[in-house]
C-alpha positions in Angstrom: 127.2 117.0 117.1 126.3 113.4 118.0 123.6 111.6 116.1 120.2 111.4 117.7 119.5 107.9 119.1 117.1 105.8 117.1 113.9 105.3 119.0 113.5 101.6 120.0 110.0 101.6 121.5 106.6 103.1 120.7 106.9 105.2 123.9 110.0 106.9 122.4 108.5 107.4 119.0 107.3 110.7 117.5 103.8 112.0 118.0 104.0 115.2 116.1 102.9 115.9 112.5 105.7 116.2 110.0 105.3 118.7 107.1 106.3 117.5 103.7 106.9 118.8 100.2 105.9 116.5 97.4 107.1 115.8 93.8 105.4 116.8 90.6 105.2 115.1 87.2 104.8 117.0 83.9 103.5 114.1 81.8 102.1 115.0 78.4 98.5 114.0 79.4 98.4 116.4 82.3 96.3 119.6 82.4 97.7 123.0 81.4 99.2 124.7 84.4 96.3 127.3 84.7 93.7 124.5 84.8 95.6 122.0 86.8 94.8 121.2 90.5 98.2 119.5 90.6 100.0 122.7 89.5 98.1 124.7 92.1 98.8 122.2 94.9 102.5 121.9 94.0 103.0 125.7 93.9 101.4 126.1 97.3 103.1 123.1 98.8 106.7 123.8 97.6 106.8 127.5 96.8 108.2 126.5 93.4 107.5 128.6 90.3 105.0 127.1 87.9 105.9 126.9 84.2 102.7 128.0 82.4 103.8 126.2 79.2 104.0 122.8 80.9 101.3 120.3 81.6 101.0 119.3 85.3 99.8 115.7 85.6 100.7 114.1 89.0 101.6 115.3 92.5 103.3 112.5 94.5 103.4 112.1 98.2 105.4 109.2 99.6 108.8 107.4 99.6 109.1 106.0 96.0 112.5 106.9 94.5 110.8 108.1 91.3 109.1 111.0 93.1 110.2 111.3 96.7 108.7 113.6 99.3 111.0 115.6 101.5 110.7 116.5 105.2 110.3 120.3 105.7 113.1 121.5 108.0 111.6 124.6 109.4 113.9 127.3 110.6 113.9 127.8 114.3 111.6 124.9 115.1 112.7 123.2 118.3 111.3 119.7 119.1 113.2 117.1 121.0 114.3 114.0 119.2 112.9 114.8 115.7 115.9 115.7 113.6 115.0 119.4 113.1 117.5 122.1 113.6 117.4 123.8 117.0 117.1 127.4 115.9 120.2 127.2 113.8 118.7 127.5 110.3 117.6 125.0 107.7 119.3 121.7 107.4 120.0 119.7 104.2 117.0 118.3 102.4 116.0 114.9 103.9 113.7 112.5 102.0 110.8 111.0 103.9 112.3 107.6 103.0 115.6 108.5 104.7 113.8 110.0 107.7 111.7 106.9 108.2 114.8 104.7 108.0 116.3 106.9 110.7 113.2 106.7 112.9 111.4 103.5 111.9 109.1 103.5 114.9 106.9 106.2 113.2 105.5 103.3 111.1 104.3 101.3 114.0 105.4 97.8 115.0 102.8 96.0 112.8 103.7 97.9 109.6 107.4 97.5 110.3 107.0 93.7 110.6 105.0 93.5 107.4 106.8 95.9 105.1 110.0 97.0 106.8 110.9 100.7 106.6 109.1 101.2 103.2 106.0 103.3 103.5 103.5 100.7 102.0 101.4 103.3 100.1 101.9 106.0 97.6 99.5 109.0 97.6 98.9 111.1 94.5 96.7 113.8 93.0 96.1 113.5 89.2 95.0 116.2 86.7 94.1 114.4 83.4 93.5 116.4 80.2 93.8 113.5 77.8 93.8 109.7 78.0 96.6 107.9 79.8 97.9 104.7 78.3 96.0 101.4 78.1 97.9 99.7 80.9 97.9 97.2 83.7 100.0 96.7 86.8 101.7 93.4 87.5 101.1 91.2 90.5 103.9 90.7 93.0 105.4 87.6 91.3 105.4 89.2 87.9 106.8 92.5 89.2 109.8 90.7 90.7 110.4 89.0 87.3 110.0 92.1 85.2 112.2 94.1 87.5 114.9 91.5 87.3 114.7 91.2 83.5 114.2 94.9 82.6 115.2 97.1 85.6 115.4 100.2 83.5 111.7 99.9 82.5 110.3 98.2 85.6 112.1 100.1 88.4 110.9 98.2 91.4 109.8 94.7 92.3 106.4 95.5 94.0 102.9 95.1 92.8 100.7 98.1 92.3 97.0 97.7 93.2 95.4 101.2 93.2 92.3 103.2 93.8 91.1 106.4 92.0 88.8 108.7 94.0 87.1 111.4 91.9 87.6 115.1 92.7 85.7 116.2 89.6 83.6 114.2 87.2 86.2 111.5 86.2 86.2 109.2 83.1 88.1 105.9 82.8 88.2 102.7 80.8 88.4 99.8 83.2 88.1 96.0 82.6 86.5 94.1 79.8 82.9 94.5 78.9 80.5 91.6 79.5 80.1 88.7 77.1 76.7 90.0 76.0 78.2 93.4 75.2 81.2 91.9 73.5 79.0 90.0 71.1 77.2 93.3 70.2 80.6 95.0 69.6 81.8 92.2 67.4 78.6 92.4 65.3 78.5 96.2 65.1 82.1 97.2 64.8 83.3 95.6 61.5 86.8 97.1 61.9 87.5 94.7 64.7 86.7 91.7 62.5 88.8 93.2 59.8 91.8 93.3 62.1 91.5 90.0 63.9 89.9 87.9 61.1 86.6 86.0 61.0 87.7 83.0 63.1 88.3 84.8 66.4 85.1 86.9 65.9 83.1 83.8 65.2 84.4 82.1 68.3 83.1 85.1 70.3 79.6 84.8 68.7 79.5 81.1 69.4 80.0 81.5 73.2 77.0 81.5 75.6 76.5 82.1 79.3 76.7 78.4 80.0 80.2 78.1 78.8 82.9 77.6 81.4 84.6 80.7 82.5 88.1 79.6 81.4 86.8 78.9 77.8 85.3 82.4 77.6 88.5 84.0 78.9 90.6 82.1 76.4 88.4 83.3 73.5 88.6 86.9 74.7 92.3 86.6 75.2 92.8 85.4 71.7 90.7 88.2 70.2 92.4 90.9 72.3 95.9 89.6 71.6 95.3 89.4 67.8 94.0 93.0 67.9 96.9 94.4 69.9 99.6 92.7 67.9 98.2 93.8 64.5 100.7 95.6 62.3 100.9 99.4 62.3 99.9 99.5 58.6 96.7 97.5 59.2 95.8 99.5 62.2 96.3 102.8 60.4 94.1 101.8 57.5 91.3 100.3 59.7 91.1 103.2 62.1 90.8 105.6 59.2 87.8 103.5 58.0 86.4 103.5 61.6 86.6 107.3 62.0 85.1 107.9 58.6 82.2 105.6 59.3 81.5 107.2 62.7 81.6 110.7 61.3 79.0 109.6 58.7 76.9 107.9 61.3 77.0 111.1 63.4 75.1 112.9 60.7 72.3 110.3 60.8 72.0 109.5 64.6 73.3 110.4 68.0 76.5 108.4 68.5 76.8 106.3 71.7 79.1 107.5 74.5 81.6 104.9 73.5 81.6 106.0 69.9 82.0 109.6 70.9 84.9 108.6 73.1 86.6 106.7 70.2 86.5 109.9 68.1 88.1 111.8 71.0 90.8 109.2 71.5 91.7 109.3 67.8 92.2 113.1 68.0 94.5 112.6 70.9 96.4 109.5 69.6 95.7 109.2 65.8 95.8 105.7 64.3 96.7 104.1 67.7 95.5 100.6 68.4 94.1 101.9 71.7 91.4 103.7 69.8 89.9 100.5 68.5 90.6 98.5 71.7 88.5 101.0 73.7 85.4 99.2 72.4 86.3 96.2 74.5 86.6 98.0 77.8 84.0 99.4 80.2 83.6 103.1 80.0 83.1 104.4 83.5 82.1 107.9 84.6 82.6 108.7 88.3 81.0 111.5 90.1 83.0 113.5 92.8 83.3 111.3 95.8 83.0 108.0 93.9 86.0 105.7 93.7 87.3 102.9 91.4 89.8 100.3 92.5 92.1 98.4 90.2 93.6 95.1 91.1 96.8 93.6 89.6 96.6 92.5 86.0 93.4 94.5 85.2 93.4 96.7 82.1 92.5 100.3 82.5 93.1 103.8 81.1 92.1 107.1 82.8 90.5 109.4 80.3 89.6 112.8 81.8 89.2 114.6 85.1 90.9 115.0 88.4 91.3 112.5 91.2 93.0 111.4 94.4 94.9 108.2 93.7 96.4 105.8 96.2 98.3 102.6 95.5 100.9 100.2 96.9 104.4 101.8 96.7 105.3 101.0 93.1 105.7 102.7 89.7 105.4 99.5 87.6 103.2 100.0 84.5 102.9 97.7 81.5 101.6 99.7 78.6 100.1 98.7 75.2 98.3 101.6 73.6 97.4 105.3 73.8 100.9 106.4 74.7 104.2 107.6 73.2 106.0 105.7 76.0 107.5 102.2 75.9 105.0 99.5 75.0 105.2 95.9 76.1 102.2 94.5 74.3 103.0 90.7 74.7 103.5 91.1 78.4 100.3 93.0 78.8 98.3 90.5 76.8 99.7 87.5 78.7 99.3 89.0 82.2 95.6 90.1 82.1 92.9 88.2 84.1 90.4 88.7 81.3 87.7 89.1 83.9 84.5 90.6 82.4 81.7 92.8 83.7 81.3 96.2 85.2 83.8 97.3 87.8 82.7 98.0 91.3 82.2 101.6 92.2 83.0 102.5 95.8 80.9 105.1 97.5 82.7 104.9 100.8 81.5 104.3 104.4 80.6 107.3 106.6 82.7 107.1 109.8 81.7 110.4 111.3 79.5 113.4 110.1 82.3 114.8 108.0 84.4 111.8 106.9 83.9 109.0 104.4 86.3 106.1 104.2 87.2 104.1 101.1 88.4 100.5 101.9 89.7 98.6 98.9 90.5 94.9 99.2 94.3 95.7 99.6 96.3 95.7 102.8 98.5 98.6 101.8 96.1 101.5 101.9 92.7 103.1 102.6 91.6 106.7 101.9 89.5 109.1 103.9 87.7 112.1 102.4 87.1 114.8 105.0 85.0 117.9 104.3 84.6 120.1 107.4 82.1 123.0 107.3 82.9 126.3 109.0 83.2 126.1 112.8 83.5 122.4 113.1 85.9 119.9 114.6 86.7 116.2 113.9 89.0 113.7 115.6 91.0 110.9 113.8 91.6 108.2 116.5 95.0 106.8 117.1 95.9 104.2 114.5 98.5 101.5 114.6 100.0 102.6 111.3 101.1 105.9 109.7 98.9 108.4 107.8 99.4 111.0 105.1 97.2 114.1 104.8 96.8 116.5 101.9 94.8 119.7 102.3 92.8 120.4 99.1 91.1 123.6 100.2 90.3 125.9 103.2 92.3 126.3 106.3 92.3 125.2 109.9 94.4 123.5 112.5 95.6 119.9 113.1 96.6 119.0 116.6 98.5 116.0 118.1 100.9 117.0 120.9 101.3 120.3 119.1 99.1 122.5 116.9 99.8 123.0 113.3 98.0 125.7 111.2 97.2 124.1 107.8 95.9 125.4 104.5 95.5 124.3 100.9 98.6 122.6 99.5 99.9 121.4 102.9 101.0 117.8 103.1 101.6 116.2 106.5 102.8 112.8 107.7 101.3 111.5 110.9 103.3 108.8 112.8 101.6 105.7 114.0 99.7 105.9 117.3 98.9 109.6 116.8 95.5 110.9 117.7 94.7 113.9 115.5 92.1 116.7 116.1 91.2 118.8 113.1 89.3 122.1 113.5 88.3 125.0 111.2 86.5 128.3 111.4 86.3 128.9 107.7 85.9 125.3 106.3 88.5 122.6 105.3 88.7 119.9 102.6 91.4 117.3 103.0 92.2 113.6 102.3 94.0 111.1 104.4 95.8 107.9 103.2 96.7 105.2 105.6 97.3 101.5 105.9 94.0 99.6 105.5 92.4 99.4 108.9 91.2 95.9 108.2 94.9 94.8 108.1 95.2 95.5 111.8 92.1 93.5 112.6 93.5 90.2 111.1 
């Protein structure tokens, strides 16, 4: 059989929704199978058997080689020019990445010009039972350098700005605390001074709000670096003192949220430097529907809960604590912005009665949260770029040039320039990732 011709114009491109199966990650910090939204979605999406003894941490939807999505080749489906079998059974598995390279017009001309045939965003669902590593994601220039120098550790050359949108109450450490709070921590957590020495601590206490920003950042950087590079023996001894002191304090007064978190982290990662470093980060608690975005070179660690996550297509992570994985402490300490203050919490913008849009300051992606009540309909207008949908609950229909029945666990790719109508009789809860709409306005 001759190969199908590659579409060369938007008029020849696909308009239909394409069903996908995603990939799953069983990282140690994931939730047990019975409690994991990721496990439930993956089972419904793929039909795969779930291992009840494994944690289920991440469900990936996209084109990254570390966790590719596959185009579902449905038996008997006949659609012109789409690569499906014409009633002749199921063809070999085709990754979404390969399918897009075969039919690049599905991305739209603007996206193709900017990013080539790489889908610019990676869509995930996370189920977090215990803290992820203290980490940061490199900017584009650093990503290129790290990938060149350590390709087995940093597996691509892209940056990784990202956004977490809470499905449940969601806890995270994100960015450094304010100067005022940092001074309080230095004065009330003697273990920090014991690790870094008196001089770095005194330099913090000598700062004031009138000091130049670069001076403040340098003092914070020196303090943080001294702490993170301390010897394992010193950290083990100091954290033992810290935990003992907090347990005694707990009998005399109510511990602060941060102190309670530190006790939790020590149970998860005993004698880890990340336990002490947590005092320096903002402790954020998101409610369902609230989102947090994380730019390049910003320290963070997800702590507990379930979320939708979207990011530029990359898997580059520089780690320095709360993890059994590879640590690159010097790189992390050197790359951070050392920006201080509370991170911005996104509440989204209502774009119709059922849909809220989250627009981070990154070209690669935006996320829509759509909750349809019974007997309702909503339309997603034609967009110049592609979209990805994941159904989190309920059932209904999604219609472009053809109608698709959808239910929990379904993942669908929508080509550029597709108008999509979604309807439900029983109720439907879904999320959409797409290229940031502001990108097309520039």
